[in-house]
C-alpha positions, 0 to 999 in steps of 0.5 A: 520447482526451479522458479519456486526455489528461486522465489523462496530464496529471494523471499528469505533474503529480502525478509532477512534484510528487512529485519536487519534494516529494522534492527539498525540502531542508527536511524540515519547514515547506517540505515539509509546506506543499507536501504540504498544497498538493498535497492541496488542489490534487488532492483539494480538501481539506487534509492536516489534514482527511484525517488527521483523518478515519477510513479509511472516510471517506477511502475514501468521499471517493475515490469519483467517481460512486459508484465508487472512483477509483484516481487519487485513491486513489493520489494521497492514499496517496502524499501520506500516505506522503511526510508519514509519511517526514518524521515518521519521520525526526524519530522521531515514529513514532506519527504516521508509523505513522498516516499509513502505515496510512491510505495502506496502507488506500487501496492495499489497497482499490485492489488488493482491488477491482482499481481502475484507476489511470493514474498513471505509476509507481503500482506503485512507489508502492504497493510503497513504502507496503506495505513501510513498514508492515513496520517496525512491529509490526502488529495482527493484522487489519492484518497479515492485510490486508498478507498479502492485499495481497501475495498479490493482488499476486503477491508470494508470498515476501512473503506467506509471510514475513508468514504465518510471522510470524503462525505464531510468534504464539500468538494467530494460530498456528492461523489462520496454519497453515491459511492457509499450507496453503491458500496453498501449495495454491493456488500449486501450481495456478499455472505455474512462471514465475508462481511464480518471478516471485513469489519462491517456486519450486515446489520450495520450496512443496512442501518447506514444505508437507511441513514443515507 
C-alpha cells in the first residue's frame, strides 16, 4: 500500500507538471527551463546531462536496484519528447530527432522487457513518442526497432505499414519480405477480436499473405 500511495503521488505530480509544461506559452526559455527543472526534480540530473549521454548510458541511469524502472524511463522519455516538440516547432529538426530517438529508445526497452509503469496515461505518452519518429527518414535498424515495438504493442496495422516501407527499400527488401511472411503467419494464430483491435482483420492478412 505504501508503494502504491507513493507511486500514485509521483504519477499525479508528474502529470500535473506535464500539463504545466504544455500550458507554458513561451516555447523557448520558460518551457525549457521548466523541463530542465523537471529532469533534476524527478531524475536527479539535468537535461544537458541526459542529452549528452549515450542511449545505453541513459538506460543504465534508469535502473533501480539493478532493475529497469518503468516510471523513471517514462518520465525521462516524456520530458525528452516535450523538449523535442519545442525544437521541431523551431525547425531545429536534427536536435528534435535526437531527442525523439532517445525517448523512443527508452520506451522500446520498456516494452521489450515488459517493464511495469505506474504513471497514469503512460500508454498515450508512449504512443506519441513512437508516432513522432515516423516523421523522419529512419536508419534501417531503428526502423526495425519501431516495427518490433508496434508488434509488441499489438498495433498490427502500424507494424505492417512500416514493414512495407522496408519492402520498398532494396537494402532491406529481403528482410522485410521474410519478416512479413512470419508476421502474417503469427497473426493467423490469434483470434479475430485481437486482430481487429490491432487494425488488421483476418481477411486482409490472408489477402496480403497470398500477394507475397
